[in-house]
C-alpha positions in Angstrom: 132.8 68.3 127.2 132.2 71.9 128.1 129.9 73.9 125.8 132.5 76.6 125.3 134.9 74.1 123.8 132.4 73.1 121.1 132.4 76.4 119.3 135.0 77.9 116.9 135.1 80.9 114.6 133.2 79.3 111.7 135.3 76.1 111.9 134.5 72.6 112.4 135.4 70.9 115.7 135.6 67.1 116.1 132.9 65.6 118.2 130.9 62.4 118.4 127.3 61.9 117.5 126.2 62.5 121.1 128.0 65.9 121.2 126.2 67.1 118.0 122.8 65.9 119.2 123.4 67.6 122.6 124.4 70.8 120.8 121.3 70.9 118.7 118.8 70.0 121.4 118.2 73.7 122.5 117.5 74.6 118.8 115.2 71.7 117.8 112.0 73.7 118.2 113.4 76.2 115.7 114.1 73.6 113.0 111.2 72.8 110.6 110.7 70.4 107.8 109.4 72.2 104.7 105.8 71.2 104.0 103.7 71.6 100.8 103.3 75.2 100.0 106.4 76.4 101.8 108.7 78.4 99.6 112.4 77.6 100.1 114.7 80.4 99.0 118.0 78.6 98.6 119.1 80.3 95.4 118.9 84.1 96.3 119.1 86.4 99.3 116.0 88.2 100.4 117.9 91.6 100.6 120.6 91.2 98.0 121.5 89.2 94.9 123.9 87.0 96.7 123.6 83.3 96.0 125.4 80.1 96.6 127.7 81.1 93.7 128.7 84.3 95.7 131.9 84.5 97.6 130.1 84.2 101.0 127.5 81.7 99.8 123.9 81.7 101.1 122.4 81.1 104.5 119.0 79.5 104.6 117.0 79.9 107.8 115.9 76.5 109.0 112.6 77.9 110.3 111.4 80.4 107.7 113.4 79.0 104.8 114.4 82.5 103.7 117.8 83.0 102.1 120.4 85.5 103.3 123.8 86.7 102.1 126.7 87.0 104.4 126.0 90.7 105.0 122.4 90.2 105.9 122.1 87.0 107.9 123.1 88.7 111.1 120.1 91.1 110.8 117.7 88.1 110.6 119.4 86.5 113.6 119.1 89.7 115.6 115.5 90.3 114.6 114.1 86.8 115.1 116.6 85.1 117.4 116.7 82.2 114.9 120.2 80.5 115.3 120.3 77.5 112.9 121.0 78.2 109.2 122.0 76.0 106.4 125.0 77.5 104.5 125.1 76.7 100.8 128.2 77.3 98.6 129.0 76.3 95.0 132.7 76.1 94.3 134.2 76.6 90.8 137.6 75.3 89.9 139.5 75.1 86.6 140.3 71.6 85.4 143.7 71.2 83.8 145.9 68.3 83.0 149.5 67.8 84.1 150.7 69.6 81.0 148.4 72.4 81.5 145.9 71.3 78.8 142.3 70.8 79.5 141.2 67.3 80.7 138.5 65.4 78.9 135.0 66.4 79.7 133.8 65.0 83.1 130.4 65.0 84.8 129.7 67.4 87.7 128.7 64.6 90.1 128.9 66.8 93.2 126.1 69.2 92.2 123.0 68.9 94.3 121.7 72.5 94.4 118.8 73.4 92.1 120.4 76.6 90.8 119.7 78.3 87.5 122.1 77.4 84.8 124.2 80.1 83.2 125.3 77.8 80.5 128.8 77.3 82.0 128.0 73.9 83.5 128.8 72.3 80.1 132.2 74.1 80.0 134.9 71.5 79.7 137.4 73.7 81.5 135.6 74.1 84.8 134.2 71.7 87.5 131.7 72.6 90.0 131.1 71.3 93.5 128.3 72.1 95.9 128.8 72.3 99.7 126.3 72.4 102.4 126.6 72.7 106.2 124.6 73.7 109.2 125.7 76.9 110.9 124.7 77.8 114.4 124.6 81.5 115.4 126.0 83.6 117.0 129.2 81.4 117.3 129.1 80.3 113.7 129.6 76.6 114.7 129.6 74.6 111.5 128.3 71.0 111.0 129.2 69.5 107.5 126.4 67.9 105.5 125.4 65.2 105.0 126.0 63.9 108.5 123.3 61.3 108.9 125.0 59.4 111.6 125.5 62.3 114.0 122.4 64.4 113.3 119.0 63.8 115.0 116.5 62.2 112.5 114.4 65.3 112.4 117.3 67.6 111.5 118.4 65.1 108.8 114.9 65.0 107.3 114.6 68.8 107.4 118.0 69.2 105.7 117.2 66.7 103.0 113.9 68.5 102.3 115.6 71.9 102.0 118.2 70.5 99.6 115.7 68.7 97.4 113.1 71.5 97.3 112.2 73.0 94.0 112.3 76.8 93.0 109.9 78.9 95.0 108.9 80.6 91.7 107.5 77.4 90.1 103.8 77.1 89.7 101.9 76.2 92.8 98.7 75.2 90.9 97.7 74.5 87.3 95.9 77.8 87.0 98.8 80.0 88.2 101.0 81.9 85.9 103.3 83.0 88.8 106.3 81.3 87.2 109.4 81.6 85.2 109.8 79.3 82.2 111.3 76.0 83.1 113.5 73.8 81.0 111.4 71.1 79.3 112.0 67.5 80.4 112.1 66.6 76.7 114.7 69.1 75.7 117.8 67.0 76.3 116.4 63.8 74.8 114.2 65.1 72.0 114.4 62.8 69.0 114.3 64.6 65.6 113.3 62.7 62.4 115.8 62.8 59.5 113.1 63.3 57.0 114.7 66.0 54.9 112.2 68.7 56.0 113.5 72.2 55.5 111.5 75.2 56.7 111.4 78.1 54.1 112.0 81.7 55.3 108.4 82.7 54.3 105.1 81.5 52.9 104.2 79.3 55.9 100.9 77.6 56.0 99.2 75.1 58.2 99.6 71.7 56.6 96.0 70.7 57.5 94.2 74.0 56.7 94.8 77.3 55.0 95.7 79.4 58.1 98.9 81.4 57.8 99.0 82.9 61.3 99.7 81.4 64.7 101.7 78.6 63.2 103.8 76.2 65.2 106.8 74.1 64.0 106.9 70.6 65.6 110.5 70.0 66.6 110.3 66.2 66.1 109.0 65.9 62.5 109.0 69.5 61.2 105.3 69.7 60.7 103.8 73.3 60.5 100.4 73.4 62.1 98.1 76.0 63.5 97.6 76.6 67.2 94.5 77.3 69.1 92.7 80.6 69.6 94.6 83.0 71.8 93.8 86.1 73.9 95.7 88.3 71.5 93.2 87.8 68.7 95.3 85.3 66.8 93.3 82.3 65.9 93.7 78.7 64.9 92.0 75.3 64.5 94.1 73.5 67.0 95.9 71.2 64.5 99.2 71.4 66.4 97.6 69.9 69.5 95.7 67.3 67.5 99.0 66.3 65.9 100.6 65.8 69.4 97.6 63.7 70.5 98.0 61.5 67.4 101.8 61.2 67.2 103.0 62.1 70.7 105.7 64.6 69.5 105.9 67.0 72.5 107.7 70.2 71.6 106.8 73.0 69.1 108.1 76.4 68.5 106.0 79.3 67.3 107.0 80.6 63.9 107.5 84.3 64.1 109.1 84.4 67.5 112.6 83.1 66.5 115.4 85.5 67.2 119.1 85.1 68.1 118.0 85.3 71.7 115.6 82.4 71.6 112.1 81.4 70.6 108.7 80.7 72.2 108.6 76.9 72.8 105.6 75.0 74.1 105.4 71.5 75.5 102.1 69.7 74.8 103.0 67.0 77.2 103.8 69.4 80.1 101.0 71.7 79.0 103.0 75.0 79.4 105.5 77.2 77.7 109.0 75.9 78.4 112.7 76.6 77.8 114.7 74.6 75.2 118.4 75.1 75.9 119.2 73.3 72.6 116.7 75.3 70.5 119.5 76.5 68.1 120.4 72.8 67.4 116.8 71.7 67.1 116.0 74.6 64.6 119.1 73.9 62.6 117.9 70.4 62.0 115.2 71.9 59.8 117.4 74.5 58.2 116.7 77.5 60.5 119.9 79.3 61.6 118.5 81.4 64.5 121.8 83.2 64.9 121.7 84.6 61.4 118.0 85.5 61.1 115.1 87.2 62.7 111.8 85.6 61.6 108.9 88.0 61.9 105.3 87.1 62.5 104.2 87.9 58.9 106.6 85.1 57.7 109.4 87.4 56.5 113.0 87.3 57.5 114.6 90.4 58.8 117.8 89.5 57.1 115.9 89.7 53.8 116.1 93.4 54.5 119.3 95.2 54.0 121.5 95.8 57.1 120.8 98.7 59.3 117.1 98.7 58.4 115.7 96.1 60.6 114.6 97.6 63.9 116.1 94.5 65.7 119.6 95.5 64.3 119.3 99.2 64.6 117.9 99.2 68.2 120.4 96.6 69.6 123.2 98.2 67.5 124.1 94.9 66.0 127.3 94.7 64.0 129.1 97.3 66.1 131.9 96.7 68.5 130.3 98.0 71.7 132.5 98.5 74.7 131.2 96.8 77.9 130.6 99.0 80.8 131.1 98.1 84.5 130.7 99.6 87.9 127.9 101.4 89.8 124.9 102.1 87.5 126.1 99.8 84.8 124.7 96.5 86.0 122.6 94.3 83.7 119.5 92.2 84.4 119.0 88.6 83.3 116.1 87.9 81.0 113.8 85.4 82.8 111.9 84.7 79.6 110.1 87.8 78.3 110.9 89.9 81.4 112.8 92.5 79.4 109.9 94.9 79.7 110.5 94.9 83.5 114.3 95.3 83.2 114.0 98.3 80.7 111.6 100.2 82.8 113.5 99.6 86.1 116.8 100.6 84.6 115.2 103.9 83.6 113.5 104.3 87.0 116.7 103.9 89.0 118.6 106.4 86.9 116.4 109.1 88.5 117.9 110.6 91.6 114.6 110.8 93.5 114.1 107.0 93.2 117.8 106.4 94.2 117.3 108.6 97.3 114.0 107.1 98.3 115.0 103.4 98.1 118.8 103.1 98.0 119.3 106.1 100.2 116.8 104.7 102.7 118.1 101.2 102.4 119.3 100.6 106.0 116.0 101.9 107.4 113.9 99.9 104.9 115.8 96.7 105.6 115.8 97.1 109.4 112.1 97.8 109.5 111.1 95.2 106.9 108.5 92.6 107.8 109.5 89.0 108.8 109.1 87.9 105.2 110.9 90.6 103.2 110.3 88.8 100.0 106.6 90.1 100.2 107.4 93.7 100.9 107.4 96.1 98.1 109.8 98.7 99.5 112.3 96.1 100.5 112.3 94.6 97.0 112.6 98.0 95.4 115.6 98.9 97.7 117.1 95.5 96.9 116.8 96.0 93.2 118.0 99.6 93.3 121.1 98.6 95.3 121.8 95.7 93.0 121.7 98.1 90.0 123.6 101.0 91.5 126.1 99.6 93.9 128.5 98.1 91.3 128.7 94.9 93.4 127.3 92.9 90.6 129.1 94.7 87.7 132.8 94.0 88.1 135.2 94.1 85.1 137.3 90.9 84.5 140.8 91.0 85.8 143.7 91.4 83.3 144.6 87.7 83.2 140.9 86.8 82.4 141.0 89.3 79.5 144.1 87.7 78.1 142.6 84.3 78.4 139.4 85.5 76.8 141.4 86.7 73.8 143.6 83.6 73.5 140.7 81.1 73.9 137.9 83.2 72.6 136.0 82.2 75.7 136.0 83.4 79.3 135.8 82.2 82.7 132.3 82.0 84.2 131.2 85.4 85.2 128.3 86.2 87.6 127.9 89.8 86.7 124.4 91.1 86.5 121.3 90.4 88.6 118.3 88.2 88.2 115.1 90.1 89.0 113.0 86.9 89.7 112.1 87.8 93.3 111.2 91.4 92.3 109.1 90.3 89.3 107.3 87.6 91.3 106.2 90.1 94.0 105.2 93.1 91.8 103.3 90.8 89.4 101.6 88.8 92.1 97.9 88.5 91.3 98.1 90.3 88.0 96.8 88.1 85.2 99.3 89.4 82.6 102.5 90.5 84.5 102.5 87.2 86.5 102.7 85.2 83.3 105.8 84.4 81.2 104.4 86.2 78.2 105.8 89.5 76.8 103.9 92.6 78.1 103.6 96.3 77.3 106.3 98.3 79.1 104.0 101.3 79.3 101.4 99.2 81.2 104.1 97.9 83.5 105.2 101.5 84.2 101.8 102.5 85.3 101.4 99.3 87.3 104.6 100.2 89.1 103.4 103.7 89.8 100.3 102.3 91.3 102.4 100.1 93.6 104.5 103.0 94.6 101.4 105.0 95.4 100.2 102.3 97.7 103.5 101.7 99.4 104.9 105.0 100.3 108.1 105.4 102.4 106.8 107.6 105.1 105.9 110.9 103.5 108.1 110.2 100.5 106.6 109.3 97.1 109.2 109.4 94.3 106.5 108.8 91.7 105.4 112.4 92.3 108.2 113.4 89.9 106.0 112.0 87.1 102.7 113.3 88.3 101.0 116.2 86.6 97.5 117.7 86.1 95.8 117.7 82.8 93.1 120.3 82.0 90.4 119.1 79.8 88.3 121.6 77.9 85.0 120.3 76.6 82.9 122.4 74.3 79.4 122.0 73.0 79.6 122.7 69.3 76.1 124.0 69.0 75.9 126.3 72.1 79.7 127.0 72.1 79.6 126.8 75.9 82.5 125.0 77.7 83.4 123.0 80.7 86.8 122.8 82.3 87.9 119.7 84.3 91.2 118.4 85.7 92.7 115.0 86.1 95.9 113.5 87.2 98.2 111.7 84.8 101.8 110.2 84.8 102.7 110.1 81.1 102.0 112.0 77.8 100.6 109.8 75.1 101.6 111.1 71.6 99.6 109.8 68.6 101.5 108.8 65.5 100.6 111.3 62.7 101.0 108.9 59.8 99.4 111.4 57.4 102.3 113.7 58.0 105.0 111.2 56.8 107.6 113.0 54.8 108.3 110.1 52.5 104.8 109.2 51.3 105.9 108.4 47.7 108.5 105.9 48.9 105.9 104.3 51.3 103.4 103.9 48.5 105.9 102.4 46.1 107.2 100.0 48.8 103.7 98.8 49.7 103.0 98.0 46.0 106.2 96.1 45.6 105.6 94.2 48.9 102.2 93.1 47.8 103.6 91.9 44.5 106.3 90.0 46.2 103.8 88.4 48.6 101.6 87.3 45.8 104.5 85.9 43.8 106.0 84.3 46.9 109.3 86.2 46.4 111.5 87.8 49.1 110.1 91.3 50.0 111.6 94.5 48.7 113.9 96.7 50.8 111.9 97.9 53.8 110.9 101.5 53.9 110.1 103.0 57.3 107.7 106.0 57.6 109.5 109.1 58.7 107.2 111.2 60.9 108.1 114.7 62.1 107.8 115.0 65.9 106.2 118.4 65.5 103.3 116.7 63.6 102.8 114.2 66.5 102.8 117.2 69.0 100.3 119.0 66.8 98.0 115.9 66.7 98.2 115.7 70.5 97.0 119.4 70.9 94.2 119.3 68.4 90.5 118.9 69.5 89.0 115.5 69.4 85.3 114.6 69.1 83.4 113.4 72.2 81.2 110.6 71.4 77.6 110.5 72.7 78.1 114.0 74.3 75.2 115.3 76.4 75.0 119.1 76.5 73.7 120.5 79.7 73.1 123.8 77.7 70.8 122.1 75.2 69.5 119.4 77.7 70.0 116.9 74.9 72.8 115.0 73.1 74.9 117.0 70.8 78.3 117.2 69.1 81.2 118.0 71.4 84.9 118.4 71.2 87.6 118.1 73.8 91.1 119.6 74.1 93.8 118.6 76.6 96.5 120.9 78.1 99.0 120.7 80.9 97.6 122.4 84.1 101.1 121.6 85.5 104.4 120.3 84.2 106.1 117.4 85.9 109.8 117.2 86.9 110.2 114.2 84.7 108.1 113.9 81.5 107.4 110.4 80.2 106.3 110.4 76.6 104.8 107.3 75.1 104.6 107.1 71.3 101.2 105.3 70.5 102.7 102.8 68.1 100.4 99.9 69.0 97.0 99.7 67.5 94.5 97.3 66.0 94.2 96.4 62.3 90.9 96.1 60.5 90.7 92.5 61.7 91.2 93.6 65.3 94.6 91.8 65.5 97.1 94.0 67.5 99.9 95.5 65.3 102.6 97.9 65.6 103.4 101.0 63.6 107.1 100.7 62.5 107.9 104.4 62.1 110.8 106.7 62.7 110.2 109.9 64.6 112.8 112.6 65.1 112.5 112.9 68.8 114.3 116.0 70.0 117.1 116.0 72.6 115.6 119.3 73.9 111.8 119.6 74.2 109.8 122.7 75.0 106.0 122.2 75.5 105.4 125.5 77.3 102.9 126.4 74.6 100.7 123.5 75.9 100.2 125.2 79.3 96.5 125.3 80.3 94.9 128.7 80.5 91.6 128.0 82.2 88.3 129.7 81.5 89.0 132.6 79.0 87.2 136.0 78.8 84.1 135.7 76.6 83.8 131.9 77.3 80.5 130.8 78.9 80.4 127.7 81.0 78.0 124.9 80.5 75.4 124.9 83.2 75.7 122.3 86.0 72.5 120.5 85.0 72.3 116.7 85.1 70.5 114.6 82.4 67.0 113.4 83.2 67.0 110.4 85.5 64.5 107.6 85.1 64.0 105.5 88.2 61.4 102.7 88.4 58.6 103.3 90.9 59.5 100.0 92.5 63.2 99.4 92.5 62.5 95.7 93.0 60.9 95.6 89.5 64.1 96.9 87.9 65.2 93.3 87.1 62.0 92.7 85.2 61.7 96.0 83.5 62.2 95.2 79.8 61.3 98.7 78.7 64.3 100.4 80.2 67.0 101.3 77.6 70.3 99.4 77.9 73.1 101.5 79.6 75.2 103.5 77.3 78.8 102.4 77.0 80.9 104.4 74.6 82.4 101.7 72.4 85.0 103.9 70.8 86.5 104.6 74.3 86.3 100.8 75.0 88.2 100.0 71.9 90.8 102.7 72.6 91.5 101.2 76.0 91.5 97.7 74.5 94.2 98.8 72.1 96.5 99.5 75.1 96.2 95.7 75.9 93.6 95.8 78.8 90.9 93.0 78.9 87.8 94.0 77.0 85.4 93.5 79.9 87.6 95.7 82.1 87.5 98.4 79.5 83.7 98.2 79.4 83.5 98.6 83.2 86.0 101.5 83.2 84.0 103.4 80.6 80.6 102.7 82.2 81.8 103.5 85.8 83.3 106.8 84.7 80.1 107.9 83.0 81.4 107.8 79.3 83.7 110.8 80.2 86.3 109.6 77.7 89.1 107.1 77.4 91.5 109.2 79.6 89.2 109.2 82.6 88.4 105.5 82.1 92.1 104.8 81.9 92.6 106.3 85.4 89.8 104.0 86.7 91.7 101.0 85.2 94.9 101.9 86.9 93.1 102.3 90.2 91.3 98.9 90.0 93.5 96.6 87.9 94.6 94.7 91.1 91.1 93.7 92.0 90.2 90.0 91.5 87.1 90.7 89.4 89.0 93.3 87.2 88.4 91.4 84.0 85.0 90.0 84.9 81.9 91.0 82.8 80.3 94.3 83.8 77.4 93.7 86.3 74.9 96.6 86.3 72.2 96.7 89.0 68.8 96.7 87.4 69.6 95.1 84.0 69.2 91.5 83.0 71.8 89.4 81.1 70.6 90.6 77.7 70.6 94.3 78.5 73.9 94.8 76.9 76.5 92.6 75.2 78.8 91.2 77.9 76.9 92.8 80.8 75.0 90.9 83.5 73.4 91.9 86.7 71.5 90.4 89.5 68.9 93.1 90.0 68.5 96.6 91.3 69.4 97.2 95.0 67.3 99.4 97.2 68.2 103.1 97.1 68.9 102.9 100.9 71.7 100.6 100.4 75.4 101.7 100.7 76.7 102.8 97.3 79.4 100.5 95.8 82.8 101.5 97.3 84.5 101.6 94.0 82.1 104.3 92.8 82.6 106.3 96.0 86.4 106.1 95.5 86.1 107.2 91.9 84.2 110.4 92.8 86.5 111.0 95.8 89.5 110.8 93.5 88.0 113.6 91.5 88.4 115.9 94.5 85.0 115.6 96.1 84.5 114.7 99.8 83.4 111.1 100.6 80.1 112.2 102.2 79.2 114.1 99.1 80.0 111.2 96.9 77.8 108.9 98.9 74.9 111.4 98.9 75.2 112.0 95.2 75.2 108.2 94.4 72.2 107.5 96.6 70.3 110.4 95.0 71.0 109.0 91.5 70.5 105.3 92.0 74.3 104.7 91.9 74.7 106.2 88.4 78.2 107.5 88.3 77.7 110.0 85.5 74.5 111.4 87.0 76.1 111.5 90.4 78.8 113.8 89.2 76.2 116.0 87.5 74.2 116.0 90.8 77.2 117.3 92.7 77.7 120.2 90.3 74.0 121.1 90.6 74.0 120.8 94.4 77.0 122.8 95.5 75.9 122.9 99.2 74.3 119.6 99.9 72.6 119.3 103.3 74.7 117.4 105.8 73.4 114.6 108.0 74.7 112.4 110.8 75.8 109.6 108.4 77.7 112.1 106.2 79.5 113.6 109.2 80.5 110.1 110.4 81.8 109.3 106.9 83.8 112.4 106.9 85.4 111.7 110.3 86.3 108.2 109.1 87.7 109.7 105.9 89.9 112.1 107.9 91.3 109.4 110.1 91.5 106.4 107.9 92.3 107.7 104.4 94.6 110.8 104.7 96.4 109.7 101.5 93.2 110.0 99.5 92.6 113.5 100.9 96.2 114.4 100.0 95.6 113.3 96.4 92.4 115.3 96.1 94.2 118.5 96.7 95.6 119.7 93.4 97.4 122.6 95.1 99.3 120.2 97.5 103.0 119.4 97.4 102.3 116.3 95.2 102.3 118.4 92.1 105.8 119.6 91.2 105.0 122.3 88.7 107.7 124.2 86.9 109.1 125.0 83.5 107.9 123.2 80.4 111.4 122.8 78.9 113.0 119.3 79.0 116.1 117.4 78.1 116.1 113.7 76.9 118.0 111.3 79.2 116.6 107.9 78.3 114.3 105.8 76.1 112.9 102.4 76.0 112.6 100.7 72.5 110.5 97.7 71.4 111.3 95.3 68.7 108.6 93.1 67.3 105.2 93.3 65.8 103.0 93.7 68.9 103.3 94.1 72.7 102.7 90.4 73.0 106.0 89.5 71.4 109.4 90.8 70.7 112.0 92.4 73.0 112.7 95.6 74.9 116.0 97.5 75.2 116.8 100.6 77.2 119.2 103.4 76.4 120.2 105.9 79.1 122.5 109.0 79.0 125.0 108.7 81.8 128.1 110.7 82.6 127.8 112.5 79.2 127.4 109.5 77.0 124.7 107.1 75.9 124.7 103.5 77.3 122.6 100.5 76.0 121.1 98.2 78.5 120.2 95.0 76.7 119.4 92.4 79.4 122.7 91.4 80.9 124.7 93.3 78.3 125.6 96.9 79.3 127.7 98.7 76.8 128.6 102.2 75.6 126.2 103.0 72.8 127.7 104.0 69.4 124.6 105.1 67.6 121.6 105.4 69.9 118.4 104.8 67.9 116.5 107.7 69.3 114.1 107.8 66.4 112.8 104.2 67.1 111.9 104.5 70.8 108.6 103.7 72.3 108.8 105.3 75.8 111.0 108.5 76.3 112.2 110.0 79.6 112.8 113.7 79.8 114.1 115.7 82.8 113.2 119.3 83.3 115.8 121.9 82.5 116.2 124.3 85.5 115.0 127.8 84.7 
């Protein structure tokens, strides 16, 4: 048979086993069997959100195991020459009887793809069938699968391995959190005892000790027991785990996390957080109706509070008939299990034209020049996400007949609107100890993490994050000599403190607190909640007021003294991001959230916060460094017990810890930035949070393990050694040349604070051959760093200080480690709520309860 006769236009042609084998022989070297560690992307396209559910199905490369939608598979073929793909398609069909009525429920016996369930597989009215076939490019010849008799053995084995492969996002090792929550193997068969146990709405306590926090409800027998100690400060005696070891009951739900959207479920047997698709039924067994209540972490029900008071109800605009929105820019994002912090920030980011142009506008170029594995390329995944949100391809309104059916049956045909950001989240969180987990995170931290990734992955000369970038002028004054020092730093958001003392309803708050305590003591339902009302002007005033500088060393007095610092805007960004500092620590160091209402303005003018620089009559602090004590023999540094422990400003450490960063990382940040304040240390954290030893204890050369709590060090290196690269980078990021940074660190035994002072006191250091070589290397290898160090460069988009509100992200819950995020954006003249997959016109945007606000500059 001639080769030309074998091919059709995407159609099957009859042939015997020998013909199929002959056809595949030239392609055998390009067909691989997936081995351990290979990620098989059979559920999602690398460039789009097409899947086997999509109209065109999904093509999986039989060599790289990457998935491609119909619009993108040709690009991979042209780029790699790879010809053999497995085409996967899931067909949906309505099941009706002869009279038009629904048939009895039947099993979906023709499902073999490991696709995520959208809850419709249990719908009696629809049946699903999966189809797989090999497709050979460029002629699109199709070979149906399974086809064991005709295919060569190697091809059959490869096809079986692809079809049976698990999700590429599942854990690769026990210590990895790079995962989405998986459905527990116990969920469908969980046995629940009919023992009459009913869980009260409040007053929970561990049945084996007196703990009232970090409590877990065992879903088999209804036991309420404490968990183990967790990173968030909540503690326990491990009675829930002991109960499992004794009784073997596998699943437990954390009390305080139950909402209509789900709950935190843990499997003791599987030793990981899991999903329970039947959680509503399992909770109802013990008298908890999750659709009618919000249980908070202090044991109180939100529906004990009158309607429209609970932040869950107000922020999500519950009880209102919200009109769904469809089309470009109105695409929802699936919640992967506490991934709403990612969705909310990305919805806001891609509502900004500069980001739309950078990624979606450059999409063809980004895709064409993407690496061979586009799943591991930041710009590709950003472009993919932006296109998914803005194209309207995944946000189509139901047709008229479906709307009528929905009204008549009070249900709807399976819809595949919205996108699932699993590939994006897996990449941007890779290697990050918190974002790579399935736990809830701080949206503000993710925003800065995203900025950091954008900085490191510029698209040519474009950097859309520059629209957020601004300079902060810090004025530090010695209270005794009255002399001042002015410095500048880069920032990307404005952090506003909550001025609780300025609440306009103090009498109501005091009365509520008394009633709440009385109710708690008497085990009664709490009184009607009263939320503190804080004037925005008071928060702005608190931001502009001077703050004390702990452990301030005055170069004018050559001694420690009292100092104060004020911050002003040396430039105003195009887009101003304002974070309300709602999260703090209680007296017991447990994270908590300030549930307050702030009258955020639609129009904001911060022109009065413009920096002024050195004023007439002000005298600058002299550029003199503190005295430096260096041992005569550096080798004896490790044994020198008379040296004072290094100073680490604990107030700055705790201020950073309140933001959710690891404590040891905060210590390092404060130390390596010379106790120059939490803001400077924060910039160090952002620059180093991707490093593998980010959260490791601070290791200081020259100090033993007992020199400072949590600090260890191997000994003092010789002064001739190369200074630590991270210290060089920190000083260079302040605007100093690399050779100067190296020289200063060597002169001060690698003490960052002293090195900065040394630079100020040596304005014209002598050059040498090593410094010249370092400078040449800097010019050729790190042009981006030099661009950052130029405050007058194009990266600062200064302008007017007048802004208009266009979006805000709100948080519901008691801390950043739990709860839910929702985004509101103003589009086409009206507010829209983005709540995971739900995108609706907002009827009453809760601007007073937001956490992060997005303002755009008003043109002058």
